[in-house]
Steps between C-alpha positions, in 0.01 A plus 500: 500500500608228243496529119293187508205710594562754218534260208271257325760221519479539883858439555780732606663591830489805723501867407746747642269798489152508358328819385146506369456827319160663503594792288743592227703714738531207737614272212755735368631595832557127593682439170707814531596425863609138421716617199652785708589260781636248256248242617379225258147574373220280382173653373222252492149514357288178499807288535379282212831507306742466781692206654695608812748274677455336836744743666272782417601856408713691739400846369193712451183348342260752381143424395285758316156476665319760286209389310390801289361510145407824330351577158726753324301512177150379464527403136305795349790565268539143379688332778500443878780548730528356848769543753543236786745518792771239502344315797157449340425132450513433135189281484302760683591742236410248224158437664444881511602521135265232384206650703581847358542365143863599475590257233834318479544395862281194490743234373730591793239406761605286799878598494613532862710798627490871483479757234845615562654173417327463163703730282826379667435135379272597206260249617289321252263219437262368240635713217515840694773687668504795733701674237188515296340724755772706669522864410765612763655390816591745781788402715755599777846501344720362776822614335391863428286525809213639302160419346520388144221411252558276200273494204422179317776537247766528774398184694672248260237237529593151395370152577473499886753785493537876523755772558363508860588136560845533331578781741515247775827352351641824339664636818499441872127491555451128582165344525312840454530690170669831482165643415241431772141506343277750662193491262416384148279674255321274250330605179230311317159555356140476626342193358271220599691266273843358566824551313531234216539149657850406426554174681377157370409355827302810604320495160410143546362576855293771346399296210609775251765548236832659553468875455139509624372769737258384769356676798782575745321340792491175317874519441559556864291207605660269256855611595424456869370157435806400294746636756303315789529176308879541494523602868582866399236668701601550867307275749633454850345155511666385181877429519526510123460875534774525757744597221635786289277395213707401188843443646700497166463730199434346163835475330583707189754304293619449146231306310733199437544455879122436558440125548280318254141523611543796729291811447642793300384853522623815334774697692701816448825434330614343181476120505364506853183337628328448837435150626310367798674465832217272618540275190875473562445430876242219428697335225814507709326262741361743756118444515239672707564454871863403457699530808856415607571176690563524871168564658403271784309186380136576461557871551446767233826656362543864638524638153378366158393601157132596503257206464317720249780670290862398464626860466422583860727393799291476818531494872296201629472655846828444662764601238799718565650727241769247444254221432354716213840600371616135493199407303551784257871396457401145426235602243732745327789263485277221374368705215859621414616133494203389292480780240805730548280791590553668833172637669515839655312559838239776482474584874751735667728299735631650818761313711439165305689337212332333214 
């Protein structure tokens, strides 16, 4: 078993031990055994936010194979609550939500990966974030050796960040957080109309004003079409989707550091704004399809920026993890040299340096 077969980048070397958990007990037992034995642990979901080195991972790799969604509260009292196991494919849950008229999920359509990863990264797109929906996250606490449930207020959500994500670096836990997500409970409302449209590009695609509410099925269709146009909907035949999606987060910097002409968006913190990583990459000279020199004449480079969207690094079919990492370093360093802003990678890296 190679990590390449478990990640959307399709790179990564061999696995020491692989466990595919079919139940919560199997998942917890595998995690507990690895920790007890002092063996490195990597819990994977859809592998869509992971770049693993070519040497692989000499430890235990656990994948949660559970695909269960249950309705906890049917909305009779003003809200609907849904619990999904960590292994559930995120977009399958979104599709079910749209069909069931559970409003609020629709703008997060097409995001690859599993439910368990979404609160760790606080995934978001088109003006929506998972933090808008999460009620609680139930976990296995590796330090305490016990189940632990965190309500929304304890999860410390930020831009592509959470307390769960920070626990990866706050202690000896390595590439897997201290708190392994077992299931996530979401709370929203029953409605045929979407949450207010907050993203200008989505509003344009829907031909509505910002703040409008439209049928949730229309929003899902529009988001899927937008993501597909950027190579952000997985397709085995399209190498632009052999990626981890957006590779760098949008920088949050002092307003005076934003280059002239670059987008500016509100951000938490006095004097701070968010700017566009894609804009910085393009204006630093890295266009769509950019690749490092060194490929054989007439041959396609093994790794390149997507031909559809400069924020995605892609495997053109024969890339190694080091090919991807070298491209990431070149783009990061080029943006820093041009604008003095250092881009931060979004994927979790294991055994590879960027």
